[in-house]
N, C-alpha and C positions, 0 to 999 in steps of 0.2 A: 504494499500499499504506500508506495513512494509519494503518491499524490497527497495522501493525508499528512505525511512528514512536511512536504511543501506548504501545505496549507497552514500548518501550526507555525512554521518558521515565518511565513509572510506576515503574522500578527505581531512579530517582534518579541514575543514572549520566549523566555529562556526555556528550553526543553531539554535538559541533560539526557533524558532517556532516549531521546531521538537523535542526539547529536553524537553519540558513540558509546560504545560499551567499554569494557575494561581493556580491550585491545586497541582502542583508539579508532576502530572502524565503526561505520554507521551500523547501528544494531537493527534488528528485525523486530517489528511490533506485530503480533498476530491478534486478529479480531475474530471472536467467535460468536455465533448466534446460538443461543441455548434456550431450552424450554424452562417453563416456571419451576419444575421440580429440581432440576439441576441448579438454577440460579438460587433457590431457597437454600439448598445444600452448601453452595459456595459462600453465600452471604452468612450462614451460620458458622461454617468452618473458619472463615477468614476474617470476619468482622465481629463475630459474636452476636450478631443481631438476628432475630428471627423474622420470618417473613420474606416476601418477594421484594426485590429491588430491580430497577431498570438497567443499570450498568455497574460493572465492578472492573477497577484497573489494578493490575499488579506489576510492580516495577522490580525486576531481577537483577539490576545492575550490581548490586552488592552481595548477591548470593549465587551459589551454584557454579558449575563449570562454564567456560565460555565456548566449549565446543561439546557436541555430542561425540563421544568416543566411539561409538558404534558406526556412525555414518560419516563423521568428519564434517557434518554441516553445522553451520553457526546456530546456536540456540537463540530463541528470542530474548531480547533485553526487556521486553514487557508484553503483557497480554491484556486485552480488553474484552470483557464478556458482556453481551447485550441480550436482553430478553425481548425478542420480537412481540410476544404476547402482551407485554407491558406497553409497547409501542403502538400496537393495534388499538388498544383501549384509549391510549392518549390521543392518538390521531382522530378518533371519533369525538372525543371530548373537546379537542381544540380545533376541530374542523381543518385538519391537514391530512397529508398522506402518511401511511405507515412508512414509506421510504424516507420521507423527511424526518420523521420521528426517529427512526433508527439512526440515520445520520447525526441527528442531535445528540443521541446516546453516545455514539462513537466520538464525537467531538467532546462531549463532557468527559468521557473517559481520558482522551488525549490531554485535556486540561489538567485533570488530576495528575497525570504522568509529569506534566510541566510544572507541578507544585502548587497549583491553585486548589483551594479548599472551599467547601459550601456548607460548612457546619455551623458558622456563626455569621450573623447579618451583613456586616461590612465585607467579609470574604465572599459571601454568597452574591453580593451585588457585583463585585469585581469579576467574579467568574460568569455571571449571567451576561455582563457587558462583553467579555471576551468571547462567550458562546455565540452571542448575536453577531460580532464581528467575523468570527469564523464562518458562520452559516451564510452570511452575506457573501463573503468571499467564495465559499463554496458554490453558491448560486451563479456568481460571475464565471467561476471556473467550469461550470456545468458538471459538477462532480456527481450529482444524483444520476445523470445520464451514464456517466463512466462506471459508477460502482454498481448500480442496479439495472442498467439497460432499459431505463424508462424513457418515454418520449419527452422531449423538452416542453417546459410549460409555456403556453402562449400568452 
């Protein structure tokens, strides 16, 4: 998802998870779409919270090996997990498309990897502004069409 890396860099935010792993090379960020059951399990295991969440982001830069010893392939420096079921419900509530909502969740996860937080009001406002900037840029880059093969909006 090189295009997502470029999108985040275009905002001017510092994103160490995107700018290189322990070896100094650009790291790979994997994005997964998972069902509600798996998302609840991940949320419980890694955040200690119960219930469903829309997105989780994990930064591995300081843990684990930089190479998969079996395949010699680079391991991801980060992962973003998105729950499309949550996006579907939100899309209906906010009168948007499920694709736009999934993209919003991916962007939200990338912003967490860039160090932004949304657990206190001031930080949440900053994160929402950055989210809006990234989504506007994604619109100009026609990112929805590239990621989801959806027709352009008229």
